ZANU-309960 format. One line per 8 residues: number of its first residue (from 1); their letters; for each residue x, y, z of N, C-alpha, C. Coordinates in Angstrom, 1 decimal, padded with zeros to 4 digits. Atoms other than C-alpha are relative to their C-alpha. Layout:
BEGIN
NUM	A	X,Y,Z,X,Y,Z,X,Y,Z  ... $
***
This chain:
BEGIN
1	MTFRRPES	000.6,-001.2,000.2,000.0,000.0,-000.1,001.0,001.2,000.0  -000.7,-001.3,000.2,001.3,003.5,-000.9,-000.8,000.9,000.9  000.7,-000.9,-001.0,000.6,005.9,002.0,-000.3,001.4,-000.8  000.2,-001.4,000.5,-000.8,009.3,001.3,001.0,001.1,000.5  -000.9,-001.1,-000.3,001.2,012.5,001.3,-000.8,000.9,001.1  000.7,-000.7,-001.2,000.0,014.4,004.6,000.0,001.5,-000.2  000.1,-001.3,000.5,-000.6,017.5,002.6,-001.4,-000.1,-000.9  001.1,000.0,000.7,-004.0,018.6,001.1,-000.5,001.4,-000.5 $
9	ALVVIYDI	000.5,-001.5,000.6,-005.8,021.4,-000.9,-001.6,000.1,000.6  001.4,-000.2,-000.3,-009.2,022.8,000.4,-000.3,001.2,-000.8  000.5,-001.0,000.9,-011.1,024.8,-002.0,-001.4,000.4,000.4  001.3,-000.4,-000.4,-014.0,026.9,-000.8,-000.7,000.5,-001.1  000.7,-000.5,001.3,-016.4,027.4,-003.8,-001.3,000.7,000.3  001.1,-000.7,-000.4,-018.9,030.0,-003.5,-000.5,000.9,-001.4  000.5,-000.6,001.0,-021.3,031.8,-006.0,000.0,001.6,000.0  000.0,-001.4,000.2,-022.0,035.5,-007.0,-000.8,000.6,001.1 $
17	ASRVLLLQ	001.0,-000.2,-001.0,-024.7,035.5,-004.2,000.8,-000.1,001.4  -000.6,000.6,-001.3,-021.9,034.3,-001.6,-000.7,-001.2,000.6  000.4,001.4,-000.5,-023.6,031.0,-001.3,001.1,-001.0,-000.1  -001.0,001.0,000.0,-021.2,028.3,-000.4,-000.6,-001.4,-000.4  000.3,001.4,000.4,-021.1,024.9,-002.0,000.6,-001.0,001.1  -000.3,000.9,-000.9,-020.9,022.1,000.5,-000.3,-001.4,-000.5  000.2,001.3,000.4,-020.4,018.3,-000.2,-000.2,-001.0,001.3  000.3,001.0,-001.2,-021.7,015.4,001.8,001.0,-001.3,-000.1 $
25	RQDDPNFW	-001.1,001.1,000.1,-018.9,012.7,002.5,-000.9,-001.4,000.0  000.6,001.4,000.2,-019.9,009.1,001.5,000.3,-000.8,001.4  -000.4,000.8,-001.0,-018.3,007.7,004.5,-000.4,000.4,001.3  000.6,-000.6,-001.1,-020.0,010.1,007.1,-001.0,000.9,-000.3  001.0,-000.9,000.6,-023.4,011.6,006.4,-000.1,001.3,000.8  -000.1,-001.2,-000.8,-022.7,014.2,009.1,001.1,000.8,-000.3  -001.3,-000.7,000.3,-019.4,015.3,007.5,-000.3,000.7,-001.4  000.0,-000.9,001.1,-020.0,018.3,005.0,001.1,000.8,-000.1 $
33	QSVTGTLE	-001.3,-000.6,000.2,-017.1,019.9,003.5,-000.1,000.8,-001.3  -000.4,-000.7,001.2,-015.8,022.2,000.9,000.9,-001.2,-000.7  -000.9,000.8,000.8,-013.7,020.5,-002.0,001.4,-000.3,000.7  -001.5,000.3,-000.5,-010.5,018.8,-000.5,000.4,-001.3,-000.5  -000.8,001.2,000.6,-008.0,016.4,-001.5,001.5,000.0,000.2  -001.3,000.4,-000.2,-004.7,014.9,-001.1,001.0,000.5,-001.1  -001.0,-000.3,001.1,-001.6,016.4,-003.0,000.5,-001.3,-000.4  -000.6,001.2,000.6,-000.4,013.7,-005.3,001.7,000.4,000.3 $
41	FDEFPLQT	-001.3,-000.5,-000.2,003.5,013.4,-005.0,000.7,000.7,-001.0  -000.6,-000.7,001.0,004.3,015.0,-008.2,-000.9,001.5,-000.2  000.8,-001.3,000.2,001.8,018.1,-007.6,000.2,001.1,001.1  000.1,-001.3,-000.9,001.8,021.6,-006.2,-001.3,000.2,000.6  001.2,-000.3,-000.6,-001.0,022.7,-004.0,-001.1,000.5,-001.1  001.1,-000.5,001.0,-002.8,024.7,-006.9,-000.3,-001.0,-001.0  000.4,001.2,001.0,-002.6,021.7,-009.2,-001.0,-000.7,000.6  000.8,000.9,-000.8,-004.2,019.6,-006.6,-001.5,000.7,000.2 $
49	AIREVAEE	001.4,-000.7,-000.2,-007.0,022.3,-006.0,-000.7,-000.2,-001.2  000.6,000.0,001.4,-007.8,022.5,-009.7,-000.4,-001.3,-000.4  000.3,001.3,000.4,-007.8,018.8,-010.2,-001.2,-000.6,000.9  001.1,000.5,-000.9,-009.9,018.1,-007.0,-001.3,000.7,-000.3  001.2,-000.8,000.3,-012.5,020.8,-008.0,-000.7,-000.9,-001.2  000.4,000.8,001.2,-012.9,018.7,-011.4,-000.5,-001.3,000.3  000.3,001.4,-000.4,-012.9,015.4,-009.8,-001.3,000.0,000.8  001.3,000.1,-001.1,-015.6,016.2,-007.0,-001.1,000.7,-000.4 $
57	TGINVRAL	001.2,-000.7,000.5,-017.8,018.6,-008.8,-000.4,-000.1,-001.6  000.2,-000.2,001.4,-017.2,018.3,-012.5,000.2,001.4,-000.6  -000.5,-001.3,000.5,-016.2,022.0,-012.8,001.4,000.1,-000.5  -001.2,-000.1,000.7,-013.5,022.4,-015.2,000.5,001.6,000.0  -000.3,-001.6,000.0,-012.1,025.8,-014.2,000.7,000.6,-001.0  -000.8,-000.6,001.1,-009.6,026.3,-017.0,-001.1,000.1,-001.2  000.9,-000.1,001.2,-012.4,025.4,-019.7,-001.0,001.1,000.2  000.9,-000.9,-000.5,-014.7,027.8,-017.9,000.6,001.4,000.1 $
65	GLEVVDCR	-000.7,-001.2,-000.2,-012.1,030.5,-017.5,-000.2,000.6,001.4  000.0,-000.5,-001.4,-012.4,030.6,-013.8,001.4,000.0,000.7  -001.2,000.0,-000.6,-009.6,031.3,-011.3,-000.2,-000.6,001.3  -000.2,000.5,-001.3,-008.7,029.3,-008.3,001.0,000.9,000.8  -000.9,-001.0,-000.6,-007.2,031.8,-005.9,000.5,-000.7,001.2  -000.6,000.6,-001.2,-004.6,031.0,-003.4,-000.1,000.9,001.1  000.3,-001.0,-001.3,-005.7,032.5,-000.1,001.3,000.1,000.8  -001.3,-000.1,-000.7,-002.1,032.1,001.1,-000.3,-000.2,001.7 $
73	SINQYKIR	000.2,000.4,-001.4,-003.5,030.5,004.3,000.3,-001.5,000.0  -000.5,001.4,-000.1,-002.0,027.0,005.6,-000.4,-000.3,001.5  000.5,000.6,-001.3,-003.7,024.9,008.3,000.8,-001.0,000.4  -000.5,001.2,-000.5,-002.3,022.2,010.5,-001.1,-000.8,000.7  000.9,000.5,-001.1,-004.7,019.8,012.1,000.1,-001.6,-000.1  -000.3,001.4,-000.3,-004.7,016.4,013.5,-000.9,-001.1,-000.9  000.6,000.8,000.9,-005.6,013.6,011.2,-001.0,-000.9,000.7  000.9,000.9,-000.7,-008.8,011.7,012.3,000.5,-001.5,000.0 $
81	DIWRHRYP	-000.5,001.4,-000.2,-008.1,008.3,013.7,-000.6,-001.1,-000.9  000.6,000.8,001.0,-010.3,006.6,011.3,000.7,000.0,-001.4  -000.7,-000.2,001.1,-008.1,007.9,008.5,001.5,-000.3,000.1  -001.4,000.0,-000.2,-004.7,007.4,010.0,000.5,-001.2,-000.7  -000.6,001.1,000.7,-004.1,004.1,008.3,000.5,000.3,-001.4  -000.5,-000.4,001.5,-003.7,005.9,004.9,001.2,000.7,000.0  -001.1,-000.8,-000.2,-000.7,007.8,006.3,001.1,-000.6,000.3  -001.1,000.4,-000.5,002.8,006.9,007.2,-000.2,-000.2,001.5 $
89	PECTTNTE	000.2,000.4,-001.4,002.8,005.2,010.9,000.3,001.3,000.8  -000.3,-001.0,-000.9,004.5,008.3,012.2,-000.6,001.3,-000.2  000.5,-001.3,000.5,002.4,010.9,010.6,-001.2,000.2,000.8  001.1,-000.2,-000.7,-000.3,012.4,012.9,-000.8,001.3,-000.5  000.6,-001.4,000.3,-000.9,015.7,011.3,000.0,000.3,-001.6  000.2,-000.3,001.3,-001.9,017.1,007.9,000.2,001.7,-000.2  -000.2,-001.3,000.2,-001.0,020.3,006.3,-001.0,000.4,-001.0  001.0,-000.4,000.8,-003.8,022.0,004.5,000.1,001.3,-000.7 $
97	YVFALQVT	-000.1,-001.1,000.7,-003.5,024.7,001.7,-001.3,000.5,-000.5  001.3,-000.4,000.2,-006.7,026.9,001.4,000.1,001.0,-001.3  000.3,-000.8,001.2,-008.0,028.4,-002.0,-001.5,000.2,000.0  001.4,-000.5,000.2,-011.2,029.9,-003.0,-000.3,000.1,-001.6  000.6,-000.1,001.5,-013.2,029.8,-006.2,-001.4,000.5,000.0  001.4,-000.6,000.4,-016.0,032.1,-007.3,-000.5,-000.6,-001.3  000.7,000.4,001.4,-018.4,030.6,-009.8,-001.3,000.9,000.1  001.1,-000.6,000.2,-021.7,031.9,-011.2,-001.1,-000.6,000.8 $
105	GNESITLT	001.1,000.7,-000.7,-023.9,029.3,-009.4,-000.8,-000.7,-001.0  000.7,000.7,001.2,-025.2,028.1,-012.7,000.7,-001.1,-000.5  -000.7,001.2,000.4,-022.6,025.4,-013.1,-000.7,-001.2,000.4  000.7,001.4,-000.4,-023.9,021.8,-013.2,001.2,-000.8,000.9  -000.7,000.4,-000.8,-022.6,020.1,-010.3,000.0,-001.8,-000.3  000.0,001.4,000.2,-021.6,016.2,-011.0,000.8,-000.5,001.1  -000.7,000.7,-001.1,-020.7,014.2,-007.9,000.5,-001.3,-000.4  -000.6,001.3,000.2,-018.3,011.4,-008.0,000.4,-000.7,001.3 $
113	EHDDYIWL	-000.5,000.5,-001.4,-017.0,011.1,-004.4,-000.8,000.3,001.2  000.9,-000.4,-001.0,-019.9,012.4,-002.4,-001.3,-000.4,-000.3  001.4,000.4,000.0,-023.4,011.6,-001.6,-001.1,001.1,-000.5  000.8,-001.2,000.2,-025.0,015.0,-001.9,000.8,001.4,000.1  -000.7,-001.1,-000.1,-024.3,018.6,-002.3,-001.1,001.1,000.3  000.9,-001.1,-000.3,-026.0,021.9,-001.1,000.7,001.4,000.0  -000.3,-001.3,000.0,-025.7,025.6,-001.6,-000.6,000.7,001.3  000.4,-000.9,-001.3,-025.9,027.7,001.7,000.5,001.3,000.0 $
121	DKPAAIEK	-000.7,-001.3,-000.3,-025.5,031.2,002.6,001.1,-000.2,001.1  -001.2,000.1,-000.7,-022.4,032.0,004.4,-000.2,-000.4,001.4  000.1,000.5,-001.5,-023.6,031.8,008.1,-000.4,-001.6,000.1  000.5,001.3,000.0,-025.4,028.5,007.3,001.2,-001.0,-000.3  -001.0,001.1,000.3,-022.4,026.9,005.7,001.0,000.0,001.0  -000.9,-000.1,-001.1,-020.0,027.9,008.4,-000.8,-001.0,001.0  000.4,000.9,-001.0,-022.4,026.1,010.8,-000.1,-001.4,-000.5  000.1,001.5,000.5,-022.8,023.0,008.6,001.3,-000.6,-000.2 $
129	AWSITNQL	-001.3,000.5,000.1,-019.2,022.6,007.8,000.5,-000.7,001.0  -000.4,000.8,-001.4,-017.7,019.8,009.9,001.3,000.5,000.6  -001.4,-000.2,-000.5,-014.0,020.8,010.2,000.2,001.7,000.5  -000.2,-001.3,-000.3,-013.0,024.0,012.0,000.8,000.8,-001.1  -000.7,-000.6,001.3,-010.5,024.8,009.0,-000.9,000.3,-000.9  001.0,-000.5,001.0,-013.3,024.8,006.7,-000.9,001.0,000.5  001.0,-001.2,-000.5,-015.5,027.0,008.8,000.8,001.3,000.1  -000.7,-001.3,000.0,-012.8,029.5,009.3,000.2,000.5,-001.4 $
137	AIQKFVPD	-000.2,-000.3,001.5,-012.0,029.3,005.5,-001.2,000.7,-000.6  001.3,-000.5,000.2,-015.6,030.1,004.8,-000.2,001.3,000.5  000.2,-001.4,-000.6,-015.7,033.0,007.3,001.1,000.9,-000.6  -001.0,-000.9,000.3,-012.5,034.5,006.1,000.2,000.4,-001.6  -000.2,-000.1,001.5,-012.6,033.9,002.2,-001.2,000.4,-000.8  001.1,-000.3,000.7,-016.0,034.2,001.2,-000.7,001.5,000.4  000.4,-001.5,-000.3,-017.3,037.8,000.8,-001.4,000.1,000.7  001.3,-000.3,-000.5,-020.0,039.2,002.8,-000.8,000.7,-001.0 $
145	LDKS	000.8,-000.8,000.9,-023.0,040.5,000.7,-000.2,001.5,000.5  000.2,-001.3,-000.3,-023.3,044.2,000.7,-001.6,000.1,000.2  001.4,000.0,-000.3,-026.7,044.7,002.4,-000.7,001.5,-000.1  000.3,-001.4,-000.1,-026.9,048.5,001.8,-001.1,000.2,-001.3 $
***
């Protein structure tokens, strides 16, 4: 078995109304998250972000002329015990690179690795996202709507 690299990309996808796309994990129905995935051994974080968006949602950012923005934010978190077998035995933490992607909201979502998806306003997305790093990324990098 090849162990995973303990580095991942988190991509917060939001639309022009600042609604956030969350995906429901197949292995835990209470775990809602933004697009996320492990860096392959030959990838840089931005490459992973673009690849994972396409794999998990069907959104081809290059074909649509969209830009995945590097938020220049890096998190470290403890790997969940149920996932530890995927990583080298001495590895207990993961490094997560944060990105953001604004879409129109009209893109077709094609799920391949998740059971469901939902578009939520920013406060509801923060509440529903399972991980604290995902909640903080939504809070920090999804713009607030101008209510004036």
